[in-house]
C-alpha positions as CSV (number, residue, x, y, z in Angstrom):
1,M,0.0,0.0,0.0
2,S,1.5,3.4,-1.0
3,H,1.4,6.4,1.2
4,P,0.4,9.8,-0.1
5,P,3.3,12.2,-0.2
6,L,3.4,14.6,2.8
7,T,3.7,18.3,2.3
8,Q,7.2,19.5,3.2
9,P,7.1,22.2,5.9
10,D,9.0,25.3,5.1
11,T,11.5,25.7,8.0
12,R,13.9,28.1,6.2
13,R,15.3,30.9,8.3
14,W,16.1,32.9,5.2
15,A,13.9,33.1,2.1
16,W,16.8,33.2,-0.4
17,L,17.7,29.6,0.4
18,P,16.4,27.0,-2.1
19,P,13.3,25.3,-0.8
20,V,13.8,21.8,0.8
21,G,13.2,19.1,-1.8
22,S,13.9,21.4,-4.8
23,W,16.6,20.7,-7.4
24,G,18.4,23.7,-6.1
25,Y,18.4,22.3,-2.6
26,Y,19.8,18.9,-3.6
27,T,22.4,20.6,-5.9
28,L,23.6,22.7,-3.0
29,L,24.0,19.7,-0.8
30,A,25.8,17.6,-3.4
31,A,28.1,20.4,-4.5
32,V,29.2,21.1,-0.9
33,G,29.8,17.5,-0.2
34,M,31.5,16.6,-3.5
35,F,33.6,19.6,-4.2
36,I,34.4,21.2,-0.8
37,L,34.1,18.9,2.2
38,G,34.9,15.6,0.4
39,P,38.2,16.6,-1.1
40,L,39.2,18.4,2.1
41,G,38.7,15.2,4.1
42,G,40.2,13.1,1.3
43,V,43.4,15.0,1.1
44,T,43.7,14.5,4.9
45,A,42.9,10.8,4.7
46,A,45.4,10.2,1.8
47,F,48.2,12.2,3.6
48,M,47.6,10.2,6.8
49,N,47.7,6.9,4.9
50,F,50.9,7.8,3.2
51,S,52.6,9.3,6.3
52,I,51.2,7.1,9.1
53,G,49.3,4.2,7.7
54,F,45.8,4.8,9.0
55,F,43.1,7.5,8.4
56,V,40.3,9.1,10.3
57,G,36.8,8.6,8.8
58,G,35.3,11.9,7.5
59,Q,31.7,11.4,8.8
60,V,32.0,13.4,12.0
61,L,34.0,16.3,10.5
62,A,31.7,16.5,7.5
63,G,28.7,16.4,9.8
64,I,29.9,19.4,11.8
65,L,30.7,21.5,8.7
66,G,27.6,20.3,6.8
67,S,25.4,21.4,9.7
68,V,26.9,24.9,9.3
69,I,25.8,24.9,5.6
70,T,22.2,23.8,6.5
71,Y,21.7,25.9,9.6
72,G,19.4,28.2,7.7
73,Y,16.9,25.4,7.3
74,G,16.2,25.0,11.0
75,P,15.5,21.5,12.4
76,E,14.9,20.2,8.9
77,G,18.5,21.0,8.1
78,R,19.6,17.9,10.0
79,H,18.6,15.8,7.0
80,G,20.5,18.0,4.5
81,A,23.6,18.0,6.7
82,N,23.3,14.2,6.9
83,Y,23.2,14.0,3.1
84,I,26.2,16.3,2.8
85,Q,28.3,14.2,5.3
86,T,27.3,11.0,3.4
87,T,28.6,12.5,0.1
88,A,31.7,14.0,1.7
89,A,32.6,10.7,3.5
90,S,32.2,8.8,0.3
91,V,34.6,11.1,-1.6
92,A,37.1,11.0,1.3
93,G,36.9,7.3,1.9
94,M,37.6,6.6,-1.8
95,M,40.6,8.9,-1.8
96,A,42.0,6.9,1.1
97,M,42.1,3.9,-1.2
98,S,45.1,5.5,-3.0
99,T,47.4,3.3,-0.8
100,L,46.5,0.4,-3.1
101,I,48.3,2.2,-6.0
102,Q,51.3,2.7,-3.8
103,A,51.4,-1.0,-3.1
104,M,51.4,-1.7,-6.9
105,T,54.5,0.6,-7.2
106,W,56.3,-1.0,-4.3
107,M,55.8,-4.5,-5.9
108,G,57.2,-3.3,-9.2
109,M,53.9,-4.2,-11.0
110,P,53.4,-3.0,-14.6
111,Q,51.7,0.3,-15.1
112,V,47.9,0.1,-15.4
113,P,46.1,2.8,-17.4
114,D,44.5,5.3,-15.1
115,W,41.1,5.0,-16.7
116,Q,41.1,1.3,-16.0
117,L,41.9,1.8,-12.4
118,V,39.2,4.5,-12.1
119,L,36.5,2.3,-13.8
120,Y,37.5,-0.7,-11.7
121,M,37.3,1.1,-8.4
122,L,34.1,2.8,-9.5
123,C,32.4,-0.6,-10.2
124,I,33.6,-2.1,-6.9
125,S,32.4,0.9,-4.9
126,M,29.0,1.0,-6.6
127,M,28.6,-2.8,-5.9
128,A,29.7,-2.3,-2.3
129,A,27.3,0.6,-1.7
130,G,24.4,-1.6,-2.7
131,I,25.6,-4.5,-0.5
132,G,26.2,-2.2,2.4
133,M,22.6,-1.0,2.1
134,L,21.3,-4.5,1.8
135,Y,22.8,-5.3,5.2
136,T,21.7,-2.1,7.0
137,P,18.3,-3.6,8.1
138,I,20.3,-6.3,9.9
139,L,23.1,-4.3,11.4
140,V,21.4,-1.0,12.0
141,E,17.7,-1.8,12.6
142,R,17.6,-5.5,13.7
143,M,20.8,-5.7,15.8
144,Q,20.7,-1.9,16.5
145,L,24.5,-1.7,16.8
146,T,25.8,1.5,18.3
147,F,28.1,2.8,15.4
148,P,29.8,5.3,17.7
149,S,30.7,7.8,15.0
150,G,27.3,7.5,13.5
151,L,25.7,8.2,16.8
152,A,28.1,11.1,17.3
153,V,27.1,12.6,14.0
154,A,23.4,12.2,14.7
155,N,23.7,13.9,18.0
156,I,25.8,16.7,16.5
157,L,23.3,17.3,13.7
158,R,20.3,17.2,16.0
159,A,21.9,19.7,18.4
160,L,23.4,22.1,15.8
161,T,20.2,22.3,13.8
162,D,17.7,22.5,16.6
163,P,18.0,25.6,19.0
164,V,16.1,23.8,21.8
165,L,18.4,20.7,21.7
166,L,21.4,23.0,21.2
167,R,20.7,24.9,24.4
168,Q,20.3,21.7,26.4
169,S,23.4,19.9,25.0
170,V,25.8,22.6,24.0
171,S,28.0,22.5,27.1
172,R,28.5,18.8,27.0
173,L,28.9,18.5,23.2
174,F,31.2,21.5,22.7
175,G,33.1,20.8,26.0
176,G,33.9,17.4,24.6
177,L,34.8,18.9,21.3
178,G,37.2,21.3,22.9
179,V,38.9,18.6,24.9
180,G,39.1,16.3,21.9
181,L,40.7,19.1,19.7
182,G,43.2,19.9,22.4
183,G,44.0,16.3,23.1
184,G,44.4,15.4,19.4
185,I,46.9,18.2,18.9
186,A,48.7,17.5,22.2
187,A,49.1,13.8,21.4
188,A,51.0,14.7,18.3
189,K,53.0,17.6,19.7
190,V,53.6,16.8,23.4
191,A,56.2,14.1,23.9
192,W,54.9,12.5,27.0
193,M,51.3,12.4,25.7
194,G,52.6,10.7,22.6
195,T,54.4,8.2,24.8
196,I,51.1,7.2,26.5
197,E,49.5,7.2,23.1
198,L,46.6,9.5,24.1
199,S,43.6,9.1,21.8
200,T,40.6,11.3,22.8
201,S,38.5,9.8,20.0
202,T,39.1,6.3,21.3
203,F,38.2,7.4,24.8
204,G,35.1,9.1,23.3
205,A,34.1,5.9,21.5
206,G,34.4,4.1,24.9
207,L,32.1,6.7,26.5
208,I,29.5,5.9,23.9
209,V,29.6,2.1,24.0
210,G,30.1,1.6,27.8
211,A,32.1,-0.9,29.9
212,R,30.5,-4.1,28.6
213,V,32.1,-3.4,25.3
214,G,35.2,-1.5,26.4
215,I,36.5,-3.9,29.1
216,P,36.6,-7.0,26.8
217,A,38.9,-5.1,24.5
218,I,41.6,-4.5,27.1
219,V,41.1,-8.0,28.5
220,A,41.8,-9.5,25.1
221,G,44.7,-7.1,24.6
222,L,46.3,-8.2,27.8
223,T,45.7,-11.9,27.0
224,F,47.4,-11.5,23.6
225,E,50.3,-9.6,25.2
226,A,50.7,-12.4,27.8
227,L,50.7,-15.0,24.9
228,S,53.4,-13.2,23.0
229,P,56.2,-15.3,24.4
230,Y,54.3,-18.4,23.4
231,F,53.7,-17.1,19.9
232,I,57.4,-16.4,19.6
233,S,58.3,-19.9,20.8
234,I,56.1,-21.6,18.1
235,G,57.3,-19.2,15.3
236,W,54.1,-17.2,14.9
237,L,56.0,-14.0,15.9
238,H,59.6,-12.9,15.9
239,E,61.3,-11.3,18.8
240,G,60.3,-7.6,19.0
241,E,57.2,-7.9,16.9
242,P,53.9,-6.6,18.3
243,F,51.3,-9.2,19.2
244,R,48.7,-7.8,16.8
245,K,50.8,-9.0,13.9
246,I,49.3,-12.4,14.5
247,A,46.4,-11.4,16.9
248,F,44.5,-9.6,14.2
249,L,44.0,-12.9,12.4
250,I,42.7,-14.6,15.5
251,A,40.5,-11.5,16.2
252,L,39.1,-11.6,12.6
253,G,38.3,-15.2,13.1
254,M,36.5,-14.5,16.3
255,I,34.1,-12.1,14.5
256,L,33.6,-14.7,11.8
257,G,32.7,-17.3,14.3
258,A,30.3,-15.1,16.3
259,A,28.7,-13.9,13.0
260,V,27.9,-17.5,12.1
261,V,25.8,-17.8,15.2
262,D,24.1,-14.4,14.9
263,L,23.3,-14.8,11.2
264,S,22.0,-18.3,11.7
265,L,19.5,-16.9,14.3
266,I,18.6,-14.0,12.0
267,F,17.9,-16.3,9.1
268,Y,15.9,-18.6,11.4
269,R,13.7,-15.6,12.4
270,V,13.3,-14.6,8.8
271,V,12.0,-18.0,7.9
272,R,9.6,-18.0,10.8
273,R,8.4,-14.5,9.8
274,L,7.8,-15.7,6.2
275,A,5.7,-18.6,7.6
276,Q,3.5,-16.0,9.4
277,P,2.5,-13.6,6.6
278,G,-0.1,-11.9,8.8
279,E,2.5,-10.6,11.2
280,R,3.4,-6.9,10.6
281,V,6.9,-5.7,10.7
282,V,7.4,-2.5,12.7
283,V,9.9,-0.2,11.0
284,P,11.2,3.1,12.4
285,D,9.8,6.4,11.3
286,E,11.4,7.7,8.1
287,Q,11.2,11.0,6.3
288,R,8.3,10.5,3.8
289,T,9.0,13.4,1.5
290,G,11.4,11.5,-0.8
291,P,11.5,8.4,-3.0
292,R,10.6,5.1,-1.4
293,A,13.1,2.3,-0.9
294,S,12.7,-0.6,-3.3
295,L,14.3,-4.0,-2.6
296,P,14.0,-5.2,-6.3
297,R,15.7,-2.0,-7.5
298,L,18.5,-2.5,-4.9
299,L,19.0,-6.1,-5.9
300,T,19.2,-5.1,-9.5
301,W,21.7,-2.4,-8.7
302,V,23.9,-4.9,-6.9
303,G,23.6,-7.5,-9.6
304,V,24.5,-5.0,-12.4
305,W,27.6,-3.6,-10.6
306,T,28.7,-7.1,-9.5
307,V,28.7,-8.2,-13.2
308,A,30.5,-5.0,-14.2
309,T,33.2,-5.6,-11.5
310,V,33.8,-9.1,-12.6
311,I,34.1,-8.1,-16.2
312,C,36.5,-5.3,-15.4
313,G,38.7,-7.6,-13.4
314,V,38.8,-10.3,-16.1
315,Q,39.2,-7.9,-19.1
316,F,41.6,-5.3,-17.7
317,F,43.9,-7.5,-15.5
318,N,43.4,-11.0,-16.9
319,E,42.0,-12.1,-13.6
320,P,40.8,-15.7,-13.7
321,L,37.0,-15.8,-13.5
322,G,37.0,-18.2,-10.5
323,F,39.1,-15.9,-8.4
324,M,37.0,-12.8,-9.3
325,L,33.9,-14.7,-8.3
326,L,35.5,-15.8,-5.1
327,A,36.5,-12.2,-4.3
328,V,32.9,-11.0,-4.8
329,G,31.7,-13.9,-2.6
330,L,34.1,-12.8,0.2
331,V,32.7,-9.3,-0.1
332,Y,29.4,-10.5,1.2
333,L,31.2,-12.1,4.2
334,F,33.5,-9.3,5.1
335,V,31.0,-6.5,4.7
336,I,28.9,-7.9,7.5
337,V,31.9,-8.9,9.6
338,C,33.5,-5.5,9.3
339,G,30.1,-3.9,9.8
340,I,29.6,-5.6,13.1
341,S,33.1,-4.6,14.2
342,L,32.5,-1.0,13.1
343,G,29.1,-0.9,14.8
344,L,30.4,-2.0,18.1
345,T,33.9,-0.5,18.4
346,D,34.1,2.2,15.7
347,S,37.0,0.2,14.1
348,N,36.7,-1.2,10.6
349,P,39.3,-3.9,10.0
350,I,39.6,-3.3,6.3
351,S,43.3,-4.0,6.0
352,S,42.8,-7.3,7.9
353,S,40.2,-8.2,5.3
354,F,42.7,-7.6,2.6
355,V,45.3,-9.8,4.2
356,V,42.9,-12.6,4.9
357,T,41.7,-12.5,1.3
358,V,45.3,-12.8,0.0
359,L,45.8,-15.8,2.3
360,V,42.6,-17.4,1.0
361,L,43.7,-16.9,-2.6
362,A,47.2,-18.3,-1.8
363,S,45.7,-21.4,-0.2
364,L,43.8,-22.0,-3.5
365,G,47.1,-21.9,-5.5
366,L,47.3,-18.2,-6.6
367,K,50.9,-17.2,-6.7
368,D,50.8,-14.0,-8.9
369,P,51.0,-10.9,-6.7
370,M,49.3,-8.7,-9.3
371,L,46.3,-11.0,-9.6
372,A,46.1,-11.3,-5.8
373,L,46.2,-7.5,-5.4
374,M,43.5,-6.9,-7.9
375,A,41.2,-9.6,-6.4
376,A,41.9,-8.5,-2.8
377,M,41.2,-4.9,-3.9
378,V,37.6,-5.9,-4.4
379,V,37.3,-6.9,-0.7
380,F,39.3,-3.9,0.6
381,V,37.4,-1.2,-1.2
382,S,34.1,-2.9,-0.6
383,A,34.6,-3.2,3.1
384,S,35.5,0.4,3.3
385,V,32.6,1.7,1.2
386,A,30.0,-0.6,2.7
387,G,31.2,0.3,6.2
388,D,30.7,4.0,5.4
389,M,27.3,3.2,4.1
390,Q,26.3,1.4,7.3
391,Q,27.8,4.1,9.5
392,D,26.0,6.9,7.5
393,R,22.8,4.9,7.5
394,S,23.0,4.5,11.3
395,T,23.0,8.3,11.4
396,G,20.1,8.6,9.0
397,W,18.1,5.9,10.8
398,R,18.3,7.9,14.0
399,L,17.4,11.2,12.3
400,G,14.7,9.7,10.2
401,S,16.4,10.7,6.9
402,N,15.1,9.1,3.7
403,R,17.3,6.1,3.0
404,T,16.9,6.2,-0.8
405,L,18.0,9.8,-0.9
406,Q,20.9,9.0,1.4
407,F,22.0,6.1,-0.9
408,R,21.9,8.4,-3.9
409,F,24.1,11.0,-2.2
410,Q,26.6,8.3,-1.4
411,V,26.6,7.2,-5.1
412,V,27.4,10.7,-6.3
413,G,30.3,10.9,-3.8
414,L,31.7,7.7,-5.1
415,L,31.6,8.9,-8.7
416,L,34.0,11.7,-7.9
417,G,35.9,9.7,-5.2
418,A,37.0,7.0,-7.7
419,V,38.6,9.6,-9.9
420,L,40.3,11.4,-7.1
421,A,41.6,8.2,-5.6
422,V,43.8,7.7,-8.6
423,A,44.6,11.4,-9.0
424,I,45.7,11.9,-5.4
425,A,48.0,8.8,-5.5
426,K,49.7,10.2,-8.6
427,L,50.0,13.6,-7.1
428,F,51.6,12.5,-3.9
429,M,53.9,9.9,-5.5
430,T,55.0,12.4,-8.1
431,A,55.6,15.2,-5.6
432,Y,57.4,12.9,-3.2
433,P,59.5,10.2,-4.9
434,V,60.3,8.6,-1.6
435,L,56.7,7.2,-1.6
436,N,57.7,5.0,-4.5
437,L,60.4,3.2,-2.6
438,D,59.6,-0.3,-1.2
439,Q,60.1,0.0,2.5
440,T,59.7,-3.8,3.1
441,V,63.2,-4.3,1.7
442,M,64.8,-1.4,3.7
443,S,66.6,-1.6,6.9
444,K,65.3,0.3,9.9
445,D,67.8,3.1,9.3
446,Q,66.9,3.4,5.6
447,A,63.2,3.8,6.1
448,P,61.9,7.4,5.8
449,A,60.7,8.7,9.1
450,Q,58.1,11.0,7.7
451,W,56.4,8.6,5.3
452,T,56.0,5.3,7.2
453,S,53.0,4.1,5.0
454,A,52.2,1.3,7.5
455,M,49.0,0.2,5.6
456,T,50.9,-0.3,2.4
457,Y,53.6,-2.1,4.3
458,K,51.0,-4.6,5.5
459,F,49.6,-5.1,2.0
460,V,53.0,-5.7,0.4
461,G,54.0,-8.0,3.2
462,A,50.9,-10.1,2.6
463,L,51.5,-10.2,-1.2
464,R,55.1,-11.3,-0.8
465,S,53.9,-14.2,1.3
466,L,52.4,-15.7,-1.9
467,T,55.9,-16.9,-2.7
468,D,56.6,-17.8,1.0
469,P,53.3,-19.2,2.4
470,K,52.8,-19.4,6.2
471,P,50.3,-22.1,7.1
472,Y,50.1,-21.0,10.7
473,Q,48.2,-17.8,9.5
474,T,45.3,-20.0,8.4
475,D,45.5,-21.9,11.7
476,A,45.2,-18.6,13.6
477,I,42.1,-17.7,11.7
478,L,40.5,-21.1,12.4
479,I,41.3,-20.9,16.1
480,G,39.6,-17.5,16.2
481,V,36.6,-18.9,14.4
482,A,36.3,-21.7,17.0
483,I,36.6,-19.2,19.9
484,G,34.0,-16.8,18.5
485,L,31.6,-19.6,17.6
486,V,31.7,-21.3,21.0
487,T,31.7,-18.1,23.0
488,E,28.7,-16.6,21.1
489,F,26.7,-19.8,21.3
490,L,27.3,-20.0,25.1
491,R,26.3,-16.3,25.5
492,K,23.1,-16.8,23.6
493,W,22.3,-20.0,25.5
494,I,22.9,-18.5,28.9
495,K,21.2,-15.2,28.3
496,S,18.1,-16.8,26.8
497,N,17.5,-18.8,29.9
498,A,14.5,-17.4,31.8
499,A,15.9,-18.3,35.2
500,Y,19.1,-16.5,34.5
501,Q,17.2,-13.4,33.2
502,R,15.3,-13.3,36.5
503,F,18.5,-13.7,38.5
504,A,20.3,-10.9,36.5
505,A,17.4,-8.5,36.9
506,G,16.5,-9.3,40.4
507,S,19.3,-8.1,42.6
508,R,22.6,-6.3,42.7
509,V,24.4,-9.7,42.9
510,G,22.6,-10.7,39.7
511,F,23.5,-7.4,38.0
512,G,27.1,-7.8,39.0
513,T,27.3,-11.4,37.8
514,D,25.8,-10.4,34.5
515,F,28.2,-7.6,34.2
516,M,31.2,-9.8,34.9
517,L,29.9,-12.4,32.4
518,D,29.7,-9.7,29.7
519,A,32.9,-7.9,30.5
520,V,35.4,-10.6,31.6
521,V,34.2,-14.2,31.8
522,L,32.4,-14.6,28.5
523,P,32.6,-11.3,26.6
524,S,31.2,-10.7,23.2
525,P,33.7,-11.8,20.5
526,Y,32.9,-8.7,18.6
527,A,34.0,-6.5,21.6
528,S,37.0,-8.7,22.4
529,S,38.3,-8.7,18.8
530,F,39.1,-5.0,19.1
531,G,42.0,-5.9,21.4
532,G,43.6,-7.9,18.6
533,F,43.4,-5.3,16.0
534,V,45.0,-2.4,17.9
535,N,47.9,-2.0,20.3
536,L,47.5,-2.3,24.0
537,A,47.4,1.5,24.7
538,T,44.5,2.0,22.3
539,S,42.5,-0.8,24.0
540,A,43.2,0.8,27.4
541,W,41.8,4.2,26.3
542,F,38.8,2.5,24.8
543,A,38.2,0.5,28.0
544,A,38.8,3.6,30.2
545,G,36.1,5.5,28.3
546,G,33.7,2.5,28.7
547,V,34.3,2.3,32.5
548,V,33.8,6.0,33.1
549,S,30.6,6.0,31.0
550,S,29.1,3.0,32.8
551,A,30.1,4.3,36.2
552,I,28.4,7.7,35.5
553,N,25.3,6.2,34.0
554,T,24.9,3.6,36.8
555,F,25.8,5.6,39.9
556,A,25.3,9.3,39.1
557,P,21.9,10.7,40.2
558,K,19.5,11.4,37.4
559,T,18.9,15.1,36.9
560,P,15.3,15.9,35.8
561,P,15.0,18.5,32.9
562,K,14.6,22.1,33.9
563,P,11.2,23.9,33.6
564,G,10.4,24.5,30.0
565,E,12.9,21.9,28.7
566,E,12.1,18.4,27.4
567,E,14.1,15.3,28.3
568,L,16.8,14.6,25.8
569,P,16.5,11.5,23.6
570,A,17.9,8.3,25.2
571,D,20.8,8.2,22.8
572,M,21.8,11.8,23.7
573,S,22.9,11.0,27.2
574,S,25.6,13.2,28.8
575,T,28.3,10.5,28.2
576,S,27.3,10.0,24.5
577,L,27.3,13.8,23.9
578,V,30.8,14.2,25.5
579,G,32.0,11.1,23.7
580,G,30.7,12.4,20.4
581,G,32.4,15.8,21.1
582,L,35.7,14.0,21.8
583,I,35.5,12.1,18.5
584,A,34.6,15.4,16.6
585,G,37.5,17.3,18.3
586,D,40.0,14.6,17.5
587,A,38.8,14.6,13.8
588,L,39.3,18.4,13.7
589,A,42.8,18.0,15.1
590,A,43.6,15.3,12.5
591,L,42.4,17.6,9.8
592,G,44.4,20.5,11.0
593,L,47.6,18.5,11.6
594,G,47.2,16.8,8.2
595,V,46.8,20.0,6.3
596,A,49.7,21.6,8.2
597,G,51.9,18.6,7.5
598,L,51.1,18.7,3.9
599,L,51.8,22.4,3.6
600,A,55.1,21.9,5.5
601,V,56.4,19.4,2.9
602,L,55.2,21.3,-0.2
């Protein structure tokens, strides 16, 4: 049954602004996201990848700046700002993929025509955007994962575009932003803060998710640290190597194992729902002024771009059809695995997905690094783009933004991002020839201090393993799968028991027991996996934020709203507002430092 279109209220503060829903309105949003905020965030992301080896997602920063552009639309501006940040994050995320081209250069691979690279990355990203949208009903609406950066953007947009919410939340939101900005700069410029690896955004993410997610990360990190001597003794690590060089494979396996349990339950419920056609599905309110979502259209989109991706891989790079089909199949797996990790911990293990894909291809007999890179590129770009789609949609779901419009804004961002990904790689590597040098064959003294390119280093290391396979890497993944599968099964079994539910809800002892089960004894594999992807200090900051958040929300007295004020939405608690501000401030610091660093070397 179709719904009649609703009349769009005119909330403009200034009459000269194009009306909401007009072509002028959508053109304004797309232009700001594509040509201003997107390239700004993309230059920063590319610089961080080349110089450090990781990049900060552009959602929060683009959300802040986008809300400035749409302030004149009043509360309705939150949707426009959300569409701007969706577009900008797509452009910036694609520009961060430039590290793949650097990996090709390090490996001494033959030059590929730029237009082929652009078209290949465009096809992959379009396919991934559709797959990411296919999974959002599971990750965002069914599982209702937090997506800390997505929640932060939603809170920022609600506050900055609504004067009532702004008055009620300004001190917490902007207080956190100030601390995050100062902390991000200090971590890079003050020696002792760099030593303790201060990360205000990681602490802020912990504030948003709480102790039941934060503590398992540090518990897992400490466990892996304690196991390091054993890993060295069996040859899985060399003396002096960080534990995460092998722990990330175990951690990725843990997510895979837990996802098997959760997806099995979801599919079981879907089958039961199909058997009861009279049962109505309750969906969240969504802005009704735009086009309706259509599953057949979305499936057609995914199918067309999947075929285009496979054809490009086979025709441009002589990729065997079987390996291309396998890479596409792995996309469906890693998009949901990485999406769960991103939704819980704000960390998207895209580089781990690349490495595991290479290992899978090697186990099936692929020995050509060029073919492996082009096949693994499908998974790497897809995990990044789909993760952005899910993060952005978590914001849109909270705001009630139209999902079809949001998808279209991501698509226009990807169109430009695919071109700029190749262009920015050529620009950096032409301007700084040192970026063309393979650091995997350099000694520690020869490696350039300013351009560490850690992500490229990981890619090339994985590709070189094709000629020197390491069977223990597959063993590490399988061990992780077993841990994740058993742990998640036991958690589901215990927590579905009615007697245990009464015990946990009936007393402080029950509450404490349930907390210890979640945090230490039998923690979620999704939360624990974070401790395998990052170093120990990062896990510690994440856990610290979670502990502080849970302590405040559990023990602090609840303050009723003042006369004339309404109670803030549940997901705009004091800790989530401060946490979102910390993430936003750290993103602003990363932008400032990135631009300053780029200007310094020009």
